[in-house]
N, CA, C and O atoms as a GROMACS GRO file, in nm:
protein
  256
    1MET      N    1  11.255  13.783   4.833
    1MET     CA    2  11.137  13.736   4.910
    1MET      C    3  11.166  13.565   4.852
    1MET      O    4  11.198  13.520   4.742
    2ALA      N    5  11.138  13.501   4.988
    2ALA     CA    6  11.194  13.321   4.990
    2ALA      C    7  11.029  13.302   4.962
    2ALA      O    8  10.937  13.380   4.988
    3LYS      N    9  11.025  13.149   4.889
    3LYS     CA   10  10.920  13.093   4.808
    3LYS      C   11  10.862  13.026   4.998
    3LYS      O   12  10.925  12.966   5.086
    4LYS      N   13  10.717  13.076   4.991
    4LYS     CA   14  10.650  12.998   5.047
    4LYS      C   15  10.695  12.849   5.057
    4LYS      O   16  10.702  12.767   4.966
    5PHE      N   17  10.728  12.833   5.216
    5PHE     CA   18  10.754  12.637   5.224
    5PHE      C   19  10.650  12.576   5.249
    5PHE      O   20  10.579  12.610   5.343
    6PRO      N   21  10.612  12.446   5.149
    6PRO     CA   22  10.515  12.381   5.197
    6PRO      C   23  10.516  12.296   5.288
    6PRO      O   24  10.610  12.218   5.301
    7VAL      N   25  10.401  12.297   5.375
    7VAL     CA   26  10.430  12.222   5.467
    7VAL      C   27  10.389  12.035   5.446
    7VAL      O   28  10.473  11.958   5.492
    8ASN      N   29  10.312  11.997   5.404
    8ASN     CA   30  10.320  11.835   5.354
    8ASN      C   31  10.293  11.853   5.193
    8ASN      O   32  10.190  11.894   5.139
    9PRO      N   33  10.402  11.815   5.140
    9PRO     CA   34  10.426  11.825   4.986
    9PRO      C   35  10.399  11.675   4.985
    9PRO      O   36  10.425  11.600   5.079
   10PRO      N   37  10.330  11.630   4.839
   10PRO     CA   38  10.233  11.532   4.833
   10PRO      C   39  10.392  11.376   4.786
   10PRO      O   40  10.383  11.255   4.812
   11HIS      N   41  10.469  11.423   4.742
   11HIS     CA   42  10.647  11.352   4.722
   11HIS      C   43  10.736  11.421   4.767
   11HIS      O   44  10.811  11.481   4.690
   12PRO      N   45  10.748  11.430   4.885
   12PRO     CA   46  10.876  11.520   4.912
   12PRO      C   47  11.037  11.421   4.867
   12PRO      O   48  11.145  11.462   4.823
   13GLU      N   49  11.012  11.347   4.886
   13GLU     CA   50  11.117  11.286   4.795
   13GLU      C   51  11.189  11.304   4.664
   13GLU      O   52  11.302  11.270   4.629
   14ARG      N   53  11.118  11.352   4.619
   14ARG     CA   54  11.176  11.408   4.457
   14ARG      C   55  11.224  11.534   4.450
   14ARG      O   56  11.253  11.585   4.342
   15ILE      N   57  11.236  11.600   4.575
   15ILE     CA   58  11.278  11.734   4.570
   15ILE      C   59  11.406  11.736   4.664
   15ILE      O   60  11.418  11.643   4.744
   16CYS      N   61  11.478  11.811   4.662
   16CYS     CA   62  11.570  11.884   4.797
   16CYS      C   63  11.542  11.994   4.822
   16CYS      O   64  11.503  12.072   4.735
   17TRP      N   65  11.554  12.021   4.930
   17TRP     CA   66  11.472  12.125   5.025
   17TRP      C   67  11.530  12.194   5.081
   17TRP      O   68  11.486  12.278   5.159
   18GLY      N   69  11.675  12.169   5.046
   18GLY     CA   70  11.765  12.268   5.080
   18GLY      C   71  11.821  12.400   5.092
   18GLY      O   72  11.908  12.448   5.165
   19CYS      N   73  11.746  12.448   4.998
   19CYS     CA   74  11.740  12.640   4.934
   19CYS      C   75  11.602  12.640   4.871
   19CYS      O   76  11.516  12.552   4.859
   20ASP      N   77  11.610  12.798   4.823
   20ASP     CA   78  11.440  12.808   4.745
   20ASP      C   79  11.450  12.759   4.596
   20ASP      O   80  11.357  12.770   4.517
   21ARG      N   81  11.555  12.711   4.569
   21ARG     CA   82  11.548  12.654   4.447
   21ARG      C   83  11.457  12.548   4.370
   21ARG      O   84  11.395  12.547   4.264
   22TYR      N   85  11.486  12.434   4.507
   22TYR     CA   86  11.381  12.329   4.507
   22TYR      C   87  11.404  12.222   4.386
   22TYR      O   88  11.318  12.176   4.311
   23CYS      N   89  11.554  12.191   4.387
   23CYS     CA   90  11.595  12.125   4.250
   23CYS      C   91  11.541  11.969   4.280
   23CYS      O   92  11.519  11.935   4.396
   24PRO      N   93  11.524  11.885   4.178
   24PRO     CA   94  11.476  11.790   4.187
   24PRO      C   95  11.598  11.680   4.217
   24PRO      O   96  11.714  11.713   4.191
   25ALA      N   97  11.572  11.559   4.267
   25ALA     CA   98  11.700  11.493   4.347
   25ALA      C   99  11.762  11.474   4.276
   25ALA      O  100  11.879  11.509   4.294
   26ASP      N  101  11.733  11.420   4.174
   26ASP     CA  102  11.853  11.401   4.098
   26ASP      C  103  11.945  11.486   3.972
   26ASP      O  104  12.015  11.448   3.878
   27ALA      N  105  11.911  11.606   4.019
   27ALA     CA  106  12.002  11.763   3.963
   27ALA      C  107  11.976  11.852   4.014
   27ALA      O  108  11.919  11.953   3.973
   28LEU      N  109  12.036  11.813   4.161
   28LEU     CA  110  12.084  11.908   4.234
   28LEU      C  111  12.202  12.001   4.205
   28LEU      O  112  12.318  11.968   4.181
   29ALA      N  113  12.147  12.130   4.214
   29ALA     CA  114  12.205  12.266   4.138
   29ALA      C  115  12.331  12.385   4.232
   29ALA      O  116  12.398  12.479   4.188
   30CYS      N  117  12.317  12.320   4.385
   30CYS     CA  118  12.378  12.377   4.494
   30CYS      C  119  12.494  12.272   4.561
   30CYS      O  120  12.524  12.159   4.524
   31GLY      N  121  12.529  12.325   4.636
   31GLY     CA  122  12.626  12.242   4.757
   31GLY      C  123  12.691  12.144   4.682
   31GLY      O  124  12.706  12.170   4.562
   32ASN      N  125  12.738  12.024   4.728
   32ASN     CA  126  12.880  11.963   4.664
   32ASN      C  127  12.788  11.829   4.550
   32ASN      O  128  12.851  11.768   4.464
   33GLY      N  129  12.673  11.810   4.570
   33GLY     CA  130  12.541  11.756   4.489
   33GLY      C  131  12.599  11.605   4.506
   33GLY      O  132  12.637  11.531   4.415
   34THR      N  133  12.596  11.579   4.650
   34THR     CA  134  12.628  11.461   4.713
   34THR      C  135  12.510  11.394   4.742
   34THR      O  136  12.488  11.274   4.728
   35ASP      N  137  12.429  11.487   4.789
   35ASP     CA  138  12.264  11.423   4.896
   35ASP      C  139  12.220  11.556   4.894
   35ASP      O  140  12.279  11.664   4.901
   36ARG      N  141  12.060  11.509   4.880
   36ARG     CA  142  11.982  11.573   4.900
   36ARG      C  143  11.910  11.620   5.050
   36ARG      O  144  11.884  11.541   5.140
   37THR      N  145  11.892  11.719   5.052
   37THR     CA  146  11.822  11.781   5.186
   37THR      C  147  11.672  11.748   5.195
   37THR      O  148  11.598  11.765   5.099
   38GLN      N  149  11.614  11.683   5.356
   38GLN     CA  150  11.470  11.577   5.330
   38GLN      C  151  11.417  11.716   5.391
   38GLN      O  152  11.466  11.805   5.460
   39HIS      N  153  11.280  11.688   5.325
   39HIS     CA  154  11.192  11.802   5.431
   39HIS      C  155  11.171  11.730   5.545
   39HIS      O  156  11.192  11.611   5.568
   40PRO      N  157  11.108  11.853   5.643
   40PRO     CA  158  11.072  11.787   5.794
   40PRO      C  159  10.973  11.701   5.812
   40PRO      O  160  10.972  11.645   5.921
   41ALA      N  161  10.883  11.672   5.731
   41ALA     CA  162  10.764  11.571   5.713
   41ALA      C  163  10.868  11.417   5.730
   41ALA      O  164  10.859  11.326   5.813
   42GLU      N  165  10.986  11.442   5.588
   42GLU     CA  166  11.034  11.311   5.620
   42GLU      C  167  11.153  11.275   5.751
   42GLU      O  168  11.237  11.187   5.738
   43THR      N  169  11.144  11.337   5.843
   43THR     CA  170  11.251  11.322   5.908
   43THR      C  171  11.142  11.299   6.024
   43THR      O  172  11.133  11.195   6.090
   44PHE      N  173  11.046  11.433   6.039
   44PHE     CA  174  10.998  11.450   6.191
   44PHE      C  175  10.879  11.363   6.173
   44PHE      O  176  10.842  11.302   6.273
   45GLY      N  177  10.822  11.350   6.077
   45GLY     CA  178  10.659  11.322   6.074
   45GLY      C  179  10.585  11.412   6.004
   45GLY      O  180  10.624  11.526   5.975
   46ALA      N  181  10.452  11.353   5.967
   46ALA     CA  182  10.354  11.450   5.904
   46ALA      C  183  10.342  11.540   5.998
   46ALA      O  184  10.373  11.647   5.946
   47ASP      N  185  10.313  11.557   6.115
   47ASP     CA  186  10.303  11.640   6.264
   47ASP      C  187  10.372  11.755   6.256
   47ASP      O  188  10.332  11.850   6.323
   48TRP      N  189  10.488  11.769   6.171
   48TRP     CA  190  10.626  11.826   6.221
   48TRP      C  191  10.540  11.992   6.246
   48TRP      O  192  10.585  12.060   6.338
   49ALA      N  193  10.475  12.025   6.202
   49ALA     CA  194  10.447  12.200   6.176
   49ALA      C  195  10.373  12.210   6.297
   49ALA      O  196  10.391  12.312   6.362
   50GLU      N  197  10.294  12.124   6.342
   50GLU     CA  198  10.231  12.170   6.430
   50GLU      C  199  10.309  12.124   6.548
   50GLU      O  200  10.225  12.094   6.634
   51ALA      N  201  10.419  12.106   6.591
   51ALA     CA  202  10.533  12.044   6.684
   51ALA      C  203  10.588  12.156   6.665
   51ALA      O  204  10.620  12.204   6.774
   52TRP      N  205  10.618  12.230   6.570
   52TRP     CA  206  10.733  12.318   6.570
   52TRP      C  207  10.646  12.487   6.587
   52TRP      O  208  10.685  12.601   6.611
   53GLY      N  209  10.546  12.440   6.566
   53GLY     CA  210  10.444  12.598   6.583
   53GLY      C  211  10.444  12.690   6.433
   53GLY      O  212  10.424  12.811   6.421
   54VAL      N  213  10.470  12.598   6.335
   54VAL     CA  214  10.471  12.670   6.241
   54VAL      C  215  10.289  12.693   6.148
   54VAL      O  216  10.210  12.605   6.115
   55GLU      N  217  10.281  12.805   6.134
   55GLU     CA  218  10.125  12.838   6.134
   55GLU      C  219  10.123  12.721   5.974
   55GLU      O  220  10.227  12.715   5.909
   56THR      N  221  10.008  12.645   5.933
   56THR     CA  222   9.940  12.580   5.818
   56THR      C  223   9.854  12.664   5.784
   56THR      O  224   9.798  12.735   5.867
   57PRO      N  225   9.828  12.670   5.663
   57PRO     CA  226   9.739  12.710   5.561
   57PRO      C  227   9.606  12.659   5.580
   57PRO      O  228   9.600  12.536   5.583
   58PRO      N  229   9.478  12.734   5.597
   58PRO     CA  230   9.355  12.652   5.626
   58PRO      C  231   9.361  12.513   5.510
   58PRO      O  232   9.434  12.494   5.413
   59ALA      N  233   9.258  12.434   5.564
   59ALA     CA  234   9.243  12.330   5.472
   59ALA      C  235   9.137  12.386   5.394
   59ALA      O  236   9.075  12.484   5.434
   60LYS      N  237   9.109  12.322   5.271
   60LYS     CA  238   9.008  12.380   5.169
   60LYS      C  239   8.924  12.319   5.170
   60LYS      O  240   8.943  12.197   5.178
   61ASP      N  241   8.793  12.368   5.163
   61ASP     CA  242   8.623  12.328   5.191
   61ASP      C  243   8.613  12.250   5.060
   61ASP      O  244   8.637  12.309   4.954
   62PRO      N  245   8.578  12.117   5.061
   62PRO     CA  246   8.569  12.042   4.967
   62PRO      C  247   8.417  12.083   4.876
   62PRO      O  248   8.391  12.029   4.769
   63GLU      N  249   8.331  12.185   4.940
   63GLU     CA  250   8.196  12.211   4.894
   63GLU      C  251   8.216  12.359   4.791
   63GLU      O  252   8.136  12.404   4.709
   64GLU      N  253   8.336  12.404   4.825
   64GLU     CA  254   8.320  12.555   4.738
   64GLU      C  255   8.349  12.513   4.584
   64GLU      O  256   8.345  12.598   4.495
   0.00000   0.00000   0.00000
């Protein structure tokens, strides 16, 4: 089963999003190792999930 894909991670530039391994950007384990796959938020902006129709998890209530 695939890992749950984060909609807006805090530092997407630190990770390769090309597969379910989510390797650090400086230690790629798959592919040819020349470049990392960007997170959609880096390419399309923070509202990428809404534009693509991806269901986002509900926001946490700060009073809980």
